C-alpha positions, -999 to +999 in steps of 0.1 A: +032-049+035+040-083+022+015-091-005+009-084-041+039-060-040+065-087-036+048-115-055+039-095-086+054-060-090+091-069-090+085-092-120+057-074-139+079-043-138+099-058-167+069-050-188+060-016-173+096-002-171+113-015-203+150-018-199+152-023-162+166-058-168+188-069-140+185-036-122+154-045-102+173-052-069+191-018-072+158-001-078+143-019-047+172-006-025+167+029-038+130+028-031+137+016+005+156+048+013+127+073+010+105+046+026+127+046+057+127+084+058+089+085+055+086+058+082+108+078+106+086+109+099+055+088+107+072+074+139+080+110+151+044+122+146+028+090+158+045+094+192+030+129+196-005+123+180-016+087+186-051+089+172-072+071+146-067+083+111-030+090+118-018+106+085-049+128+083-044+140+119-006+145+115-009+167+084-040+186+095-024+195+128+011+199+115+005+218+082-032+228+075-066+212+078-071+215+040-039+198+031-045+171+057-079+163+043-073+163+006-041+144+009-057+118+031-088+118+008-067+109-022-048+083+000-082+068+011-094+066-025-062+051-038-060+026-010-096+016-016-086+011-053-056-009-041-079-031-020-099-037-052-067-045-071-055-070-044-090-086-044-090-089-082-056-105-083-068-132-058-087-152-084-057-159-108-036-167-078-061-193-066-063-206-101-025-211-101-029-230-068-055-253-085-032-258-115-002-266-092-023-291-073-035-308-106-071-293-105-073-282-141-111-283-141-112-260-111-087-237-128-108-234-159-138-226-138-119-198-120-109-183-154-145-176-163-152-139-165-181-140-141-160-159-115-131-135-119-154-107-109-177-123-083-151-142-063-131-111-054-163-092-044-173-121-021-138-122-005-137-084-001-171-083+017-162-113+038-132-093+052-154-062+056-175-084+079-143-095+098-135-058+104-170-051+115-168-077+142-139-060+158-103-065+167-108-098+184-120-115+152-095-094+132-066-108+152-078-144+150-079-141+112-049-120+105-022-134+127-024-170+113-024-155+078+007-134+087+025-165+100+017-185+068+028-156+047+063-155+061+066-193+063+056-198+027+077-169+016+106-185+033+101-215+010+105-191-020+137-177-005+153-211+004+143-227-029+154-198-050+189-196-036+191-234-036+184-236-073+213-226-095+210-199-121+210-225-148+181-245-134+157-226-157+175-241-187+183-206-201+218-192-199+221-158-182+223-131-208+245-101-201+231-067-209+241-031-204+232-018-170+199+001-168+202+038-171+198+060-140+165+073-153+151+037-158+162+027-123+146+058-108+114+051-127+114+015-114+121+027-079+091+049-080+069+019-089+086-004-064+080+022-037+044+010-037+057-022-019+067-002+012+036+018+019+018-007+041+033+007+073+010+036+070-019+014+082-002+012+116-007+049+121-044+048+110-054+026+140-035+047+166-066+052+187-069+014+193-033+006+202-021+000+238+005+026+249+004+041+213+031+067+219+056+039+223+041+010+204+032+028+171+067+041+164+082+008+174+058-011+151+066+012+122+103+008+126+101-030+130+078-033+100+100-014+076+132-031+088+118-067+086+100-062+053+130-045+036+152-075+044+124-099+034+118-081+001+155-081-008+159-118+000+126-127-018+133-108-050+169-118-050+160-155-047+137-155-076+161-136-099+188-159-088+169-190-100+152-174-130+173-153-154+159-118-158+155-124-195+131-152-188+112-129-163+111-102-190+098-125-217+071-140-194+060-105-183+057-094-219+036-124-228+011-124-199+007-115-163+032-134-142+044-137-106+071-151-084+049-182-079+046-189-116+082-182-124+097-202-095+070-228-093+078-242-127+112-252-114+100-270-083+086-305-076+048-308-069+046-302-031+070-273-031+052-258-062+019-259-044+035-243-013+050-214-033+018-207-053-003-209-021+020-185-004+012-159-030-026-164-025-022-163+013-002-130+011-029-114-010-057-125+013-037-113+043-036-078+029-073-072+029-083-069+065-054-046+074-061-023+044-098-021+052-090-013+088-067+016+077-090+032+053-121+030+075-102+047+104-093+076+080-130+082+074-137+079+111-112+106+119-127+129+093-161+125+108-148+132+143-135+165+130-168+172+112-153+172+077-177+144+066-212+137+080-212+126+116-229+093+108-195+081+094-181+082+129-210+061+143-198+030+163-215-004+164-230-009+199-218-044+202-186-047+182-173-011+188-163-006+152-173+021+126-198+002+103-205+031+079-168+038+074-161+002+067-191-002+044-183+029+023-147+019+020-156-016+009-181-001-016-154+020-032-130-010-033-157-029-051-156-003-078-119-009-080-125-046-086-150-036-114-124-012-129-097-039-130-122-063-146-131-038-173-096-025-179-080-060-180-050-047-161-042-037-125-012-014-129-034+017-132-045+011-096-008+007-086+000+040-104-027+059-086-017+045-053+020+055-058+010+090-068-013+096-038+011+080-013+041+099-025+021+131-020+009+120+014+044+111+025+057+144+013+032+162+035+041+140+065+077+150+061+066+186+058+046+182+090+077+171+109+093+204+098+063+226+104+048+212+136+070+231+162+060+264+146+024+257+140+016+237+171+043+239+198+022+221+224+019+190+202+055+192+192+065+190+229+048+156+230+072+140+205+088+109+221+109+096+192+140+114+178+135+145+199+166+162+184+153+191+163+183+187+140+176+150+134+139+159+127+150+186+102+174+162+084+147+136+081+121+161+069+143+178+043+158+145+030+124+129+028+109+158+009+138+158-016+138+121-023+101+116-023+097+147-045+122+133-069+103+100-071+070+119-076+085+139-105+099+107-121+066+088-117+045+117-130+068+122-160+065+085-169+027+086-165+023+117-187+049+106-213+041+092-247+024+058-243-007+058-265-030+055-235-061+077-233-062+102-204-087+081-184-062+053-182-034+075-168-031+079-130-022+117-129-054+130-144-075+106-123-056+116-091-062+153-099-099+145-103-100+128-069-082+158-053-108+182-069-136+161-054-119+161-020-115+199-022-152+203-029-161+180+000-138+199+024-150+234+014-187+223+017-182+208+052-160+236+064-188+261+056-212+240+075-189+240+106-187+277+105-224+282+101-229+260+133-205+284+151-176+259+155-143+275+163-124+259+133-090+272+144-094+257+179-108+225+164-077+218+143-053+229+169-062+200+193-062+163+188-095+145+183-109+128+214-096+093+222 
């Protein structure tokens, strides 16, 4: 969860949501509320259905197979695009590390168009290989990166609050508070920073004692990351006036590392900039694991060809699912390179995840009526009243964010339709629907009892 979202989005949002000004922290807190509700819904369903491809399994068993598949298909596509976005952002972050360390020649080499394209592709496929080799290799790579992410992020927090607001040499400028509509629009975009907990559910089939550990992990992740985000963004805006952040964002892509690093001595500057690069790198293996397990779960249900569920004889991982997901992410890198911007990928991700979380909250409400046997397996928040409050409140708040986000996307901006997230998302949903209907007909021709198939959990 801690990656590009915290280092880039809270600062580049000054460009993409004009007028948010000093209201970024308020928008963050508003975004955290529906994120917590979605997390609770995930925790409830994870305790009853601990299987690979979590969100697909939850919605297909709780609502309908069709909704479960097309929602998770758009989620898979958007997360693959997000992997491409994160990979593409890595090169400028590494360039900033080189500049902070005095390596101007290396920085100029990293700014070459060919390098900006090829380096992200190489890193992406390196981590696809890490995923292919299994959880042992995955853990040995990911856990040190996670520790470094929090350690170097702590440098940002301490340094930002240690520096006074006047350290940037620019007096703080007062401004009228952002309007409620502007804050809501910013909250919809900042919501993208909270979606990483979804990856926990996707690997449910590989966790120990998943009915207990998955809900606990989801709760811990959201709680820890919400506090970390608030401290991190607050520290940067404490040291750097929001007017400076706005002006920098309007001139060029900027980040916490660039904004705060300029105020710090050499060693600390390198540490802050390196923290951003490490956080980005750390995202990739976890995101690849999540999207590949979605594909694996589809194949187990027969919604995509069975070869996607094939497992490597030595590493016990799904090589086809990992390879296809990495291939689509590679297209995301190419799209960022051609478009010259990454916020289109963020917009698509926000749209698909808001829809997905809405369906997860709906599944909490519908599961007892649709599948009472699975509902009896719930081990978290067993009170039906509590479940209903979480489901209804989640639908209302997530639905509000979705409406605000879509209205912003479709509003007057001068962008052609193919650079807007809503038409692209609808196109992905159409492709997902065609895939589902084709494979469903194939299941019925083979004599599969579709109703029974989607009433039970996939095998462990």
